[in-house]
The first five atom37 places (N, CA, C, CB, O) and aatype in JSON, in Angstrom:
{
  "aatype": [15, 16, 5, 16, 5, 16, 10, 11, 8, 15, 9, 0, 1, 11, 12, 14, 9, 10, 9, 14, 1, 7, 19, 6, 10, 14, 10, 15, 6, 6, 5, 10, 11, 7, 9, 10, 11, 1, 18, 3, 16, 2, 1, 3, 7, 11, 10, 15, 1, 11, 6, 10, 11, 0, 0, 13, 5, 15, 10, 7, 10, 1, 13, 15, 7, 17, 1, 0, 9, 1, 0, 10, 17, 8, 0, 3, 0, 2, 7, 3, 7, 19, 9, 15, 6, 6, 6, 6, 12, 2, 8, 10, 19, 12, 18, 0, 15, 11, 11, 17, 7, 13, 16, 9, 15],
  "atom_mask": [
    [1, 1, 1, 1, 1],
    [1, 1, 1, 1, 1],
    [1, 1, 1, 1, 1],
    [1, 1, 1, 1, 1],
    [1, 1, 1, 1, 1],
    [1, 1, 1, 1, 1],
    [1, 1, 1, 1, 1],
    [1, 1, 1, 1, 1],
    [1, 1, 1, 1, 1],
    [1, 1, 1, 1, 1],
    [1, 1, 1, 1, 1],
    [1, 1, 1, 1, 1],
    [1, 1, 1, 1, 1],
    [1, 1, 1, 1, 1],
    [1, 1, 1, 1, 1],
    [1, 1, 1, 1, 1],
    [1, 1, 1, 1, 1],
    [1, 1, 1, 1, 1],
    [1, 1, 1, 1, 1],
    [1, 1, 1, 1, 1],
    [1, 1, 1, 1, 1],
    [1, 1, 1, 0, 1],
    [1, 1, 1, 1, 1],
    [1, 1, 1, 1, 1],
    [1, 1, 1, 1, 1],
    [1, 1, 1, 1, 1],
    [1, 1, 1, 1, 1],
    [1, 1, 1, 1, 1],
    [1, 1, 1, 1, 1],
    [1, 1, 1, 1, 1],
    [1, 1, 1, 1, 1],
    [1, 1, 1, 1, 1],
    [1, 1, 1, 1, 1],
    [1, 1, 1, 0, 1],
    [1, 1, 1, 1, 1],
    [1, 1, 1, 1, 1],
    [1, 1, 1, 1, 1],
    [1, 1, 1, 1, 1],
    [1, 1, 1, 1, 1],
    [1, 1, 1, 1, 1],
    [1, 1, 1, 1, 1],
    [1, 1, 1, 1, 1],
    [1, 1, 1, 1, 1],
    [1, 1, 1, 1, 1],
    [1, 1, 1, 0, 1],
    [1, 1, 1, 1, 1],
    [1, 1, 1, 1, 1],
    [1, 1, 1, 1, 1],
    [1, 1, 1, 1, 1],
    [1, 1, 1, 1, 1],
    [1, 1, 1, 1, 1],
    [1, 1, 1, 1, 1],
    [1, 1, 1, 1, 1],
    [1, 1, 1, 1, 1],
    [1, 1, 1, 1, 1],
    [1, 1, 1, 1, 1],
    [1, 1, 1, 1, 1],
    [1, 1, 1, 1, 1],
    [1, 1, 1, 1, 1],
    [1, 1, 1, 0, 1],
    [1, 1, 1, 1, 1],
    [1, 1, 1, 1, 1],
    [1, 1, 1, 1, 1],
    [1, 1, 1, 1, 1],
    [1, 1, 1, 0, 1],
    [1, 1, 1, 1, 1],
    [1, 1, 1, 1, 1],
    [1, 1, 1, 1, 1],
    [1, 1, 1, 1, 1],
    [1, 1, 1, 1, 1],
    [1, 1, 1, 1, 1],
    [1, 1, 1, 1, 1],
    [1, 1, 1, 1, 1],
    [1, 1, 1, 1, 1],
    [1, 1, 1, 1, 1],
    [1, 1, 1, 1, 1],
    [1, 1, 1, 1, 1],
    [1, 1, 1, 1, 1],
    [1, 1, 1, 0, 1],
    [1, 1, 1, 1, 1],
    [1, 1, 1, 0, 1],
    [1, 1, 1, 1, 1],
    [1, 1, 1, 1, 1],
    [1, 1, 1, 1, 1],
    [1, 1, 1, 1, 1],
    [1, 1, 1, 1, 1],
    [1, 1, 1, 1, 1],
    [1, 1, 1, 1, 1],
    [1, 1, 1, 1, 1],
    [1, 1, 1, 1, 1],
    [1, 1, 1, 1, 1],
    [1, 1, 1, 1, 1],
    [1, 1, 1, 1, 1],
    [1, 1, 1, 1, 1],
    [1, 1, 1, 1, 1],
    [1, 1, 1, 1, 1],
    [1, 1, 1, 1, 1],
    [1, 1, 1, 1, 1],
    [1, 1, 1, 1, 1],
    [1, 1, 1, 1, 1],
    [1, 1, 1, 0, 1],
    [1, 1, 1, 1, 1],
    [1, 1, 1, 1, 1],
    [1, 1, 1, 1, 1],
    [1, 1, 1, 1, 1]
  ],
  "atom_positions": [
    [[67.44, -14.52, -71.57], [67.07, -13.24, -72.13], [66.58, -13.41, -73.57], [68.26, -12.26, -72.08], [66.83, -14.44, -74.2]],
    [[65.9, -12.43, -74.06], [65.37, -12.49, -75.42], [66.48, -12.55, -76.44], [64.48, -11.28, -75.69], [66.38, -13.28, -77.43]],
    [[67.56, -11.79, -76.21], [68.68, -11.79, -77.15], [69.32, -13.17, -77.21], [69.72, -10.74, -76.74], [69.66, -13.65, -78.3]],
    [[69.49, -13.83, -76.07], [70.08, -15.16, -76.05], [69.18, -16.15, -76.76], [70.33, -15.62, -74.61], [69.67, -16.99, -77.52]],
    [[67.86, -16.07, -76.53], [66.93, -16.97, -77.21], [66.98, -16.77, -78.72], [65.5, -16.74, -76.7], [66.98, -17.75, -79.47]],
    [[67.03, -15.52, -79.16], [67.11, -15.23, -80.59], [68.38, -15.83, -81.18], [67.07, -13.72, -80.84], [68.34, -16.42, -82.26]],
    [[69.5, -15.68, -80.48], [70.77, -16.23, -80.94], [70.7, -17.75, -81.0], [71.91, -15.78, -80.02], [71.19, -18.35, -81.96]],
    [[70.11, -18.36, -79.98], [69.99, -19.81, -79.99], [69.18, -20.28, -81.2], [69.33, -20.3, -78.69], [69.55, -21.26, -81.85]],
    [[68.09, -19.59, -81.49], [67.26, -19.98, -82.63], [67.99, -19.77, -83.95], [65.96, -19.2, -82.62], [67.82, -20.57, -84.87]],
    [[68.78, -18.72, -84.07], [69.49, -18.48, -85.34], [70.59, -19.51, -85.55], [70.08, -17.07, -85.36], [70.9, -19.86, -86.69]],
    [[71.18, -20.0, -84.48], [72.22, -21.03, -84.59], [71.6, -22.36, -84.96], [73.01, -21.15, -83.29], [72.22, -23.15, -85.67]],
    [[70.42, -22.62, -84.5], [69.8, -23.93, -84.66], [68.93, -24.03, -85.9], [68.98, -24.25, -83.45], [67.99, -24.83, -85.93]],
    [[69.21, -23.25, -86.92], [68.38, -23.27, -88.12], [68.35, -24.64, -88.8], [68.87, -22.24, -89.1], [67.29, -25.08, -89.24]],
    [[69.49, -25.3, -88.89], [69.55, -26.56, -89.6], [68.92, -27.7, -88.81], [70.98, -26.9, -89.94], [68.18, -28.5, -89.38]],
    [[69.19, -27.78, -87.53], [68.66, -28.85, -86.69], [68.54, -28.3, -85.28], [69.56, -30.13, -86.74], [69.52, -27.78, -84.75]],
    [[67.39, -28.39, -84.67], [67.23, -27.84, -83.32], [68.21, -28.46, -82.34], [65.81, -28.04, -82.84], [68.38, -29.68, -82.31]],
    [[68.83, -27.62, -81.55], [69.75, -28.08, -80.51], [69.4, -27.35, -79.23], [71.24, -27.83, -80.92], [68.79, -26.29, -79.26]],
    [[69.79, -27.92, -78.13], [69.66, -27.27, -76.83], [71.05, -26.91, -76.37], [68.94, -28.19, -75.79], [71.97, -27.73, -76.44]],
    [[71.23, -25.69, -75.91], [72.53, -25.26, -75.45], [72.58, -25.41, -73.93], [72.82, -23.79, -75.88], [71.71, -24.88, -73.24]],
    [[73.58, -26.12, -73.39], [73.66, -26.29, -71.94], [73.74, -24.94, -71.23], [74.88, -27.15, -71.57], [74.32, -23.99, -71.75]],
    [[73.15, -24.88, -70.05], [73.22, -23.65, -69.26], [74.66, -23.27, -69.02], [72.47, -23.81, -67.92], [75.52, -24.13, -68.81]],
    [[74.93, -21.99, -69.04], [76.28, -21.48, -68.78], [77.17, -21.43, -70.0], [0.0, 0.0, 0.0], [78.3, -20.94, -69.92]],
    [[76.69, -21.91, -71.14], [77.47, -21.87, -72.37], [77.08, -20.61, -73.13], [77.25, -23.15, -73.24], [75.93, -20.44, -73.52]],
    [[78.05, -19.74, -73.33], [77.8, -18.51, -74.07], [77.88, -18.77, -75.56], [78.8, -17.41, -73.65], [78.65, -19.62, -76.01]],
    [[77.1, -18.03, -76.32], [77.08, -18.18, -77.77], [77.54, -16.91, -78.43], [75.7, -18.57, -78.26], [77.26, -15.85, -77.88]],
    [[78.19, -16.92, -79.55], [78.65, -18.14, -80.22], [79.82, -18.76, -79.47], [79.06, -17.83, -81.65], [80.49, -18.09, -78.69]],
    [[80.06, -20.02, -79.71], [81.16, -20.74, -79.08], [82.46, -20.46, -79.83], [80.88, -22.25, -79.04], [82.47, -20.35, -81.06]],
    [[83.54, -20.36, -79.08], [84.83, -20.33, -79.75], [85.2, -21.77, -80.09], [85.94, -19.64, -78.86], [84.62, -22.71, -79.54]],
    [[86.13, -21.94, -80.98], [86.59, -23.28, -81.33], [87.08, -24.01, -80.08], [87.7, -23.21, -82.4], [86.81, -25.2, -79.9]],
    [[87.82, -23.3, -79.24], [88.36, -23.91, -78.02], [87.25, -24.3, -77.04], [89.34, -22.95, -77.35], [87.37, -25.31, -76.35]],
    [[86.19, -23.49, -76.96], [85.07, -23.84, -76.07], [84.39, -25.12, -76.53], [84.05, -22.69, -76.02], [84.09, -25.99, -75.71]],
    [[84.14, -25.25, -77.82], [83.51, -26.47, -78.33], [84.42, -27.67, -78.1], [83.17, -26.32, -79.83], [83.95, -28.74, -77.72]],
    [[85.71, -27.51, -78.34], [86.65, -28.6, -78.07], [86.61, -28.98, -76.6], [88.09, -28.19, -78.48], [86.63, -30.16, -76.26]],
    [[86.57, -27.98, -75.73], [86.52, -28.24, -74.28], [85.27, -29.02, -73.88], [0.0, 0.0, 0.0], [85.34, -29.93, -73.07]],
    [[84.13, -28.64, -74.46], [82.88, -29.36, -74.18], [83.01, -30.81, -74.62], [81.67, -28.67, -74.89], [82.64, -31.72, -73.88]],
    [[83.54, -31.02, -75.81], [83.68, -32.39, -76.32], [84.67, -33.2, -75.48], [84.14, -32.37, -77.79], [84.41, -34.36, -75.17]],
    [[85.78, -32.6, -75.1], [86.82, -33.32, -74.34], [86.35, -33.71, -72.94], [88.08, -32.47, -74.24], [86.89, -34.65, -72.36]],
    [[85.37, -33.01, -72.4], [84.82, -33.38, -71.09], [84.24, -34.79, -71.1], [83.75, -32.38, -70.65], [84.12, -35.42, -70.05]],
    [[83.88, -35.28, -72.27], [83.25, -36.59, -72.37], [84.24, -37.72, -72.62], [82.22, -36.57, -73.47], [83.83, -38.84, -72.92]],
    [[85.51, -37.43, -72.51], [86.55, -38.47, -72.55], [86.53, -39.16, -71.18], [87.99, -37.87, -72.89], [87.39, -38.91, -70.34]],
    [[85.54, -40.01, -70.98], [85.26, -40.55, -69.65], [86.36, -41.47, -69.12], [83.97, -41.29, -69.66], [86.54, -41.56, -67.9]],
    [[87.07, -42.15, -69.98], [88.14, -43.03, -69.5], [89.51, -42.33, -69.49], [88.21, -44.28, -70.37], [90.52, -42.95, -69.17]],
    [[89.53, -41.06, -69.84], [90.73, -40.2, -69.76], [91.9, -40.74, -70.57], [91.16, -40.04, -68.31], [93.06, -40.63, -70.16]],
    [[91.6, -41.34, -71.73], [92.69, -41.85, -72.56], [93.14, -40.84, -73.63], [92.25, -43.14, -73.24], [94.02, -41.13, -74.43]],
    [[92.52, -39.65, -73.62], [92.88, -38.63, -74.59], [92.23, -38.82, -75.95], [0.0, 0.0, 0.0], [92.59, -38.15, -76.91]],
    [[91.28, -39.75, -76.02], [90.6, -40.05, -77.28], [89.1, -40.0, -77.05], [91.03, -41.44, -77.83], [88.62, -40.25, -75.94]],
    [[88.36, -39.68, -78.1], [86.9, -39.69, -78.03], [86.37, -40.84, -78.87], [86.31, -38.35, -78.51], [86.51, -40.86, -80.09]],
    [[85.76, -41.8, -78.2], [85.16, -42.95, -78.88], [83.77, -42.58, -79.4], [85.08, -44.18, -77.94], [83.26, -41.5, -79.1]],
    [[83.18, -43.47, -80.16], [81.81, -43.26, -80.64], [80.86, -43.08, -79.47], [81.36, -44.43, -81.53], [79.99, -42.2, -79.5]],
    [[81.01, -43.91, -78.44], [80.14, -43.82, -77.26], [80.32, -42.48, -76.55], [80.46, -44.98, -76.28], [79.33, -41.87, -76.12]],
    [[81.54, -42.02, -76.43], [81.81, -40.73, -75.77], [81.27, -39.57, -76.61], [83.32, -40.55, -75.53], [80.72, -38.61, -76.07]],
    [[81.43, -39.65, -77.93], [80.87, -38.62, -78.81], [79.35, -38.59, -78.7], [81.28, -38.87, -80.26], [78.75, -37.51, -78.66]],
    [[78.74, -39.76, -78.64], [77.28, -39.82, -78.51], [76.84, -39.1, -77.24], [76.8, -41.3, -78.49], [75.89, -38.31, -77.27]],
    [[77.52, -39.35, -76.13], [77.17, -38.69, -74.86], [77.38, -37.18, -74.95], [78.02, -39.27, -73.71], [76.56, -36.41, -74.43]],
    [[78.45, -36.76, -75.61], [78.71, -35.32, -75.78], [77.62, -34.67, -76.61], [80.08, -35.09, -76.44], [77.12, -33.6, -76.27]],
    [[77.24, -35.32, -77.69], [76.2, -34.77, -78.56], [74.85, -34.73, -77.85], [76.1, -35.6, -79.85], [74.07, -33.8, -78.04]],
    [[74.57, -35.76, -77.03], [73.33, -35.75, -76.25], [73.32, -34.56, -75.29], [73.16, -37.07, -75.46], [72.3, -33.9, -75.13]],
    [[74.47, -34.29, -74.66], [74.54, -33.18, -73.7], [74.33, -31.83, -74.38], [75.89, -33.19, -72.98], [73.85, -30.89, -73.75]],
    [[74.68, -31.75, -75.65], [74.47, -30.53, -76.41], [73.05, -30.43, -76.97], [75.49, -30.44, -77.56], [72.69, -29.46, -77.63]],
    [[72.25, -31.46, -76.69], [70.87, -31.45, -77.12], [70.65, -31.84, -78.56], [0.0, 0.0, 0.0], [69.58, -31.6, -79.12]],
    [[71.65, -32.46, -79.17], [71.52, -32.88, -80.57], [70.68, -34.15, -80.65], [72.9, -33.1, -81.22], [70.92, -35.11, -79.92]],
    [[69.71, -34.14, -81.52], [68.9, -35.33, -81.75], [69.7, -36.34, -82.57], [67.57, -34.97, -82.47], [70.64, -35.98, -83.28]],
    [[69.32, -37.59, -82.46], [69.98, -38.67, -83.21], [71.48, -38.71, -82.92], [69.74, -38.5, -84.73], [72.29, -38.83, -83.84]],
    [[71.84, -38.6, -81.65], [73.24, -38.47, -81.27], [74.09, -39.69, -81.65], [73.34, -38.24, -79.79], [75.27, -39.54, -81.98]],
    [[73.51, -40.89, -81.62], [74.27, -42.08, -82.03], [74.64, -42.02, -83.5], [0.0, 0.0, 0.0], [75.78, -42.29, -83.88]],
    [[73.66, -41.67, -84.32], [73.91, -41.52, -85.76], [74.92, -40.4, -86.01], [72.59, -41.24, -86.51], [75.81, -40.55, -86.85]],
    [[74.79, -39.3, -85.29], [75.72, -38.18, -85.46], [77.15, -38.57, -85.06], [75.25, -36.96, -84.64], [78.11, -38.13, -85.68]],
    [[77.28, -39.38, -84.03], [78.61, -39.83, -83.6], [79.26, -40.67, -84.7], [78.51, -40.65, -82.28], [80.45, -40.51, -84.98]],
    [[78.48, -41.55, -85.31], [79.01, -42.36, -86.42], [79.44, -41.47, -87.58], [77.96, -43.39, -86.9], [80.53, -41.64, -88.14]],
    [[78.58, -40.51, -87.95], [78.9, -39.58, -89.05], [80.12, -38.73, -88.73], [77.7, -38.67, -89.35], [80.98, -38.51, -89.59]],
    [[80.21, -38.26, -87.5], [81.34, -37.43, -87.09], [82.65, -38.21, -87.19], [81.14, -36.9, -85.66], [83.65, -37.69, -87.68]],
    [[82.63, -39.46, -86.74], [83.83, -40.28, -86.85], [84.18, -40.52, -88.32], [83.64, -41.63, -86.14], [85.35, -40.46, -88.69]],
    [[83.19, -40.78, -89.13], [83.44, -41.01, -90.54], [84.11, -39.8, -91.18], [82.13, -41.34, -91.28], [85.0, -39.96, -92.02]],
    [[83.71, -38.61, -90.79], [84.27, -37.39, -91.38], [85.6, -36.96, -90.75], [83.29, -36.27, -91.25], [86.46, -36.43, -91.44]],
    [[85.77, -37.19, -89.45], [86.92, -36.6, -88.76], [88.03, -37.58, -88.41], [86.46, -35.95, -87.52], [89.14, -37.15, -88.12]],
    [[87.77, -38.87, -88.43], [88.77, -39.87, -88.03], [89.71, -40.15, -89.2], [88.08, -41.18, -87.56], [89.52, -41.09, -89.96]],
    [[90.73, -39.32, -89.33], [91.63, -39.38, -90.49], [92.43, -40.68, -90.56], [92.59, -38.21, -90.46], [92.68, -41.19, -91.65]],
    [[92.83, -41.22, -89.41], [93.66, -42.43, -89.45], [92.86, -43.72, -89.35], [94.67, -42.38, -88.33], [93.44, -44.81, -89.37]],
    [[91.53, -43.63, -89.24], [90.68, -44.8, -89.28], [90.74, -45.71, -88.07], [0.0, 0.0, 0.0], [90.37, -46.88, -88.17]],
    [[91.19, -45.21, -86.92], [91.29, -46.05, -85.73], [90.0, -46.1, -84.9], [92.42, -45.57, -84.87], [89.96, -46.75, -83.86]],
    [[88.95, -45.4, -85.36], [87.67, -45.46, -84.69], [87.48, -44.49, -83.55], [0.0, 0.0, 0.0], [86.47, -44.55, -82.84]],
    [[88.43, -43.61, -83.36], [88.34, -42.6, -82.29], [88.88, -41.26, -82.81], [89.13, -43.05, -81.02], [89.63, -41.22, -83.79]],
    [[88.49, -40.2, -82.14], [89.08, -38.88, -82.4], [90.26, -38.78, -81.45], [88.03, -37.68, -82.2], [90.08, -38.62, -80.24]],
    [[91.47, -38.86, -82.0], [92.64, -39.03, -81.14], [93.71, -37.96, -81.29], [93.24, -40.34, -81.4], [94.6, -37.86, -80.44]],
    [[93.65, -37.2, -82.32], [94.71, -36.22, -82.56], [94.1, -34.83, -82.69], [95.52, -36.57, -83.83], [92.91, -34.69, -82.96]],
    [[94.91, -33.82, -82.49], [94.43, -32.45, -82.59], [93.86, -32.16, -83.97], [95.56, -31.46, -82.28], [92.85, -31.46, -84.1]],
    [[94.48, -32.7, -84.99], [93.98, -32.49, -86.35], [92.59, -33.1, -86.51], [94.94, -33.1, -87.39], [91.71, -32.5, -87.14]],
    [[92.38, -34.28, -85.94], [91.06, -34.91, -86.01], [90.04, -34.09, -85.22], [91.13, -36.34, -85.47], [88.89, -33.96, -85.65]],
    [[90.45, -33.54, -84.07], [89.54, -32.71, -83.29], [89.16, -31.45, -84.08], [90.18, -32.32, -81.94], [88.01, -31.02, -84.05]],
    [[90.12, -30.88, -84.78], [89.84, -29.71, -85.62], [88.83, -30.07, -86.71], [91.15, -29.17, -86.25], [87.92, -29.29, -86.99]],
    [[88.98, -31.23, -87.32], [88.04, -31.69, -88.35], [86.65, -31.88, -87.75], [88.53, -33.01, -89.01], [85.65, -31.53, -88.37]],
    [[86.59, -32.44, -86.54], [85.32, -32.66, -85.87], [84.61, -31.34, -85.6], [85.53, -33.42, -84.56], [83.41, -31.21, -85.84]],
    [[85.35, -30.35, -85.1], [84.77, -29.04, -84.8], [84.27, -28.37, -86.08], [85.81, -28.14, -84.09], [83.18, -27.8, -86.09]],
    [[85.05, -28.45, -87.14], [84.62, -27.85, -88.4], [83.38, -28.57, -88.96], [85.76, -27.89, -89.44], [82.47, -27.92, -89.49]],
    [[83.35, -29.88, -88.83], [82.18, -30.65, -89.28], [80.94, -30.24, -88.48], [82.44, -32.17, -89.13], [79.87, -30.04, -89.05]],
    [[81.09, -30.13, -87.16], [79.96, -29.74, -86.3], [79.46, -28.35, -86.66], [80.37, -29.78, -84.83], [78.25, -28.11, -86.67]],
    [[80.36, -27.44, -86.95], [79.92, -26.08, -87.28], [79.23, -26.03, -88.64], [81.1, -25.12, -87.26], [78.29, -25.28, -88.84]],
    [[79.72, -26.84, -89.57], [79.14, -26.83, -90.92], [77.81, -27.58, -90.97], [80.12, -27.46, -91.92], [76.85, -27.09, -91.58]],
    [[77.73, -28.74, -90.36], [76.56, -29.6, -90.5], [75.46, -29.35, -89.49], [76.98, -31.02, -90.4], [74.28, -29.56, -89.79]],
    [[75.82, -28.88, -88.28], [74.83, -28.81, -87.22], [74.54, -27.4, -86.74], [75.27, -29.63, -86.08], [73.82, -27.21, -85.76]],
    [[75.11, -26.42, -87.43], [74.74, -25.05, -87.14], [75.44, -24.4, -85.98], [0.0, 0.0, 0.0], [75.04, -23.31, -85.56]],
    [[76.48, -25.02, -85.43], [77.23, -24.35, -84.37], [77.96, -23.17, -84.98], [78.23, -25.32, -83.66], [78.58, -23.31, -86.03]],
    [[77.89, -22.03, -84.34], [78.61, -20.86, -84.8], [79.93, -20.81, -84.05], [77.79, -19.55, -84.6], [79.95, -20.73, -82.82]],
    [[81.02, -20.86, -84.78], [82.35, -20.83, -84.19], [82.92, -19.44, -84.42], [83.28, -21.94, -84.79], [83.04, -18.98, -85.56]],
    [[83.27, -18.77, -83.31], [83.8, -17.4, -83.46], [85.3, -17.41, -83.5], [83.32, -16.51, -82.31], [85.92, -16.35, -83.62]]
  ]
}
C-alpha cells in the first residue's frame, strides 16, 4: 500500500533497507530481536558475526559483513565475539535503531 511504502521510505532515510514481507512497521524491540534470533543457525543462543551478516542481509541492509563487524564492536560487551546475553542484544537493537534507521516502537 502507499502508506506502507511511505513508512518504509521514512525509516530508510539514513541507508536504504528492504523490509521482509510480512514484517509490520514500525518494529517493536521484541520483533527486531525475534528477527535477529532466527539467524542463530547452530541454536547455541548466541549470534556470531556470520549469523549477524545473514540476518542483516535478510533485512536488506547493504554491506552486511561490515555492519556485522560494527554491530559486534558496539554491542559485544564481554568481548567474546558473539552477541550472547540479553544486555548485548539490547545494545544491538539500540545500535540498529540509531545507526540504520529502524524505528523501534
